[in-house]
Structures are given as structure tokens and as C-alpha cells.
GUNU-932516 format. One record per residue (C-alpha): residue in three letters; y, x, z. Coordinates in steps of 0.1 Angstrom, whole numbers, plus 5000, padded with zeros to 4 digits. Each point is the difference from the previous one (the first is absolute). Layout:
residues N
AlaYXZ
...
This chain:
residues 255
Met500050005000
Ser503450144991
Ala502750035026
Leu502549725004
Leu502550235018
Ser500250384995
Leu502350255017
Ile499750334981
Gly501550315016
Val502849825017
Thr502650225018
Lys503149855018
Arg502750205017
Tyr503049895021
Ala503250195010
Arg500550015038
Gly503250175006
Val499850344984
Arg496249994999
Glu497849854973
Val496949845015
Thr496849924981
Val498449685012
Leu497449974973
Asp498550324984
Asp497949964969
Val498549675013
Ser497349824979
Leu498449675006
Glu498049754981
Leu499449635009
Glu497649774983
Ala500049625001
Gly498449905033
Asp500950325019
Phe501449955035
Ala501650335009
Cys502050105030
Val502350305004
Leu500350135035
Ala503150205008
Gly502450065028
Arg503749925000
Gly502050204974
Glu496950124981
Gly500949814968
Lys497749705000
Thr502749764991
Thr501250234972
Leu496550014987
Leu499749634998
Glu503449964984
Ile499150254973
Ala496649824995
Ala501849674996
Gly502650144976
Tyr503049975022
Arg500650375003
Trp499350294976
Pro498550345008
Glu501550334989
Glu496650094985
Gly496949814990
Arg499349664986
Val499249655012
Met497749794978
Phe499349635004
Ala497549834978
Gly500250304976
Arg503850004998
Asp502450265014
Ile502249765020
Ser502950254999
Thr500349954962
Val500149624999
Asn503449834999
Asp501649825029
Arg499049654987
Val496350104998
Arg500150175034
Ser501649695016
Arg497349784985
Leu497350235014
His501649985035
Arg500249624998
Ser496349954990
Glu497750304998
Ile501250255025
Arg500949825033
Cys501350185030
Val500749955037
Leu502650275005
Asn503350045018
Arg501649924966
Ser498249674998
Val501949684989
Pro502649935027
Val499949675019
Val502749754993
Arg501449855031
Gly498449675008
Glu497250054974
Thr496749845009
Val496750174998
Leu498949784971
Asp503050084979
His499950375009
Val496450034989
Ala500749804968
Leu502950224990
Pro498150254978
Leu498649714980
Thr503349824995
Ala501650344991
Asp497450044973
Gly500849664985
Ala497649765018
Gly501249655008
Val500949945037
Arg497349745006
Ala497250214984
Ala501350315018
Arg500049825034
His496549874994
Thr498750354993
Ala501950155029
Ala498749745024
Ala496450094990
Met500750375006
Ile501749935033
Glu496949805010
Arg497750294990
Val501950265021
Gly499949775031
Ala503749925001
Arg499749624994
Glu501449915034
Tyr503450154993
Ile500349914963
Asp503349815007
Ala501450255025
Arg502950234991
Val498950354992
Thr502750145023
Asp498549825030
Leu496550154996
Ala498550265023
Asp498750334986
Trp496449884998
Glu501149694981
Arg502250204976
Ala497150234991
Arg498049714987
Val503049854982
Ala500850334983
Leu496450034990
Ala500049654986
Gln503150074979
Ala498650324987
Cys496749844989
Val501249664987
Pro500550124964
Gly496450144999
Pro500750374997
Arg497750274988
Leu501450265024
Leu501149925036
Ile502050275019
Ala500949965037
Asp501950245022
Glu499050005037
Leu499449624998
Thr497850005032
Asp501550285021
Thr502149765022
Leu497249755005
Asp497649985029
Leu496250054996
Ile499049644992
Glu502949944976
Arg499550344983
Ser496249934995
Ser500749664984
Val502750134976
Leu497750294990
Ala497249754993
Leu502449824977
Leu500850324981
Gln496350074997
Ser499449654986
Phe502550064972
Ala498350334992
Arg496749834998
Glu501549784973
Gly501050304979
Val503550085012
Ala500750375006
Val501550025035
Leu501950315012
Ile501450005035
Thr501450255025
Ala499450025038
Ala501050225029
Asp496550035013
Ala496349914993
His500349665017
Gly502149894969
Ala497250114976
Val497249785013
Gly498149854971
Cys501350244974
Ser497650134973
Arg502150324996
Leu501950215026
Leu502650264992
Thr502250225022
Leu503550124991
Ser501150315019
Gly502150304990
Ala500849834966
Glu496250014991
Leu497949694995
Val496350045009
Glu497249744998
Ala497849975031
Pro496549855002
Val499549645011
Thr497049965023
Arg497449764986
Thr496549895009
Glu497649974971
Gly499549634990
Glu502749885024
Lys503749924998
Pro502450295008
Ser499950075038
Asn503749925002
Asp499749664983
Pro502549775018
Gly497949694995
Glu501249654992
Val503649894996
Val501249825031
Pro503249794997
Phe502650045027
Thr500149705023
Arg501950135029
Glu503149815012
Arg503150104980
Arg503150125017
Gly503549964989
Gly502550274993
Gly498150204975
Gly498150235023
Glu497550035029
């Protein structure tokens, strides 16, 4: 099977005062449809930069980024925008901002209406995705009123509602507790099982549970690590079934 996403010899540098710092040094990575890969890295090691380059939001000084056989640095802005609306979906710090007073339903439907879908059809599709990610109980709530654990699911619903081929998420579970993290990771695993290539980052191994591939980023180098498996069984770090959140919601947007 040919790779859906390929990073080939990617190098990225930043100026920090009078110094030039290399955050990615000749990094290469291939992801196929159905891969669920997690990059483990500490703060400041370049994991967000790696994801932004993989998604086509940033460009390296050296190397290439290929998606579905195309160098995404060479496509025009219109094509790149279409890729970001439908095929390459991200949960990053640069994700679509929340409009004040916007409901969860309208927020999740936004990528569909932005791509030309009618409001009714977009809301119907968005409602089904909200149900799938376990966020049905706050479908009519304002996004700005949600707690972190609720926003994680809503962000995932919005990213996945167009049916992407590649899903990229930066530290999506790092602020969640164990139960919430396990459930969100199980959701990500379910999308990978349907053929979506999933690439996430995490600060530690707890955020990589259920991943089929594990990589570490340190000292500007990306290294793949083995994932422990028992023959004939699921991966030992399989998170299990998706469990919807049913805890009592709190106002004020936090816990």
C-alpha cells in the first residue's frame, strides 16, 4: 500500500534571538490509510511544528511533504484550502475560532456549510457525528460554555464531520483525566479502523494508548519505537470501547 502522507527529509529552523535553532532535522515519516500514530515529545521539542508541516500550514526549509502523491507545497491556495476543508482535518491551536454564542451543532456543521452544503443537510450530518463522539447531551450548548473534556469531543466532531482521509490532532488528550482520555483515544482508534490515517501528539505514553505506531521526537530527531503486541490479540494498549461522557455538566466553561 502506498503512503497517504510522506514527510521526506524535513528540516525546520527558527531564529531565537541571535541563535538559529533546528527543531526538525532531516525528519522522515510515512503514514498509510488506517495508521494510528502518536508522536511523544516534551514541551518545546517541535511536535506542534511537525504537525503543522504535515498538515500543510507551515513549510520546511528543506524536504518535501507529500499527500496522496502530491507535493502540497506546490499546490495553489485554493486547492490547499479545499484539502483543509475536507481531506486533511486538524485539531490544532489554529483550528477554526469559536463565534461568540455559537452552539455545538452549528460549530460542528461549519466545515460542511463552508464547503457549500445546505444548512439543513449540514446540521443533520453534524448531529450524527456529535452523537458518535458522545456529545449529544450538549448539542445545543454554547461552545464557549463547555468544559475541557467536552470541548475535546466537539473539536474531534468538527474535524471528522467532512469524512477526512487524514486526521491530525495536537495534544488533544493531554489535559483530560484518565477516563476521558481513554474514551477519546478509543474514538480516534475507531476512525483509524475505518481507514482514516490518524496522527496525534502527546506529552507522555498515557496519551498514546491504542496507537498502532509510536514515535518519539527529541533533539530534532524523529525515531519510531516498537508497540508491544501479543500474537493473536489486540494491542496491549487497546483503550477498549468508546464510553460517552454522562457526568453532570458544570457552567462557566471549566472544571
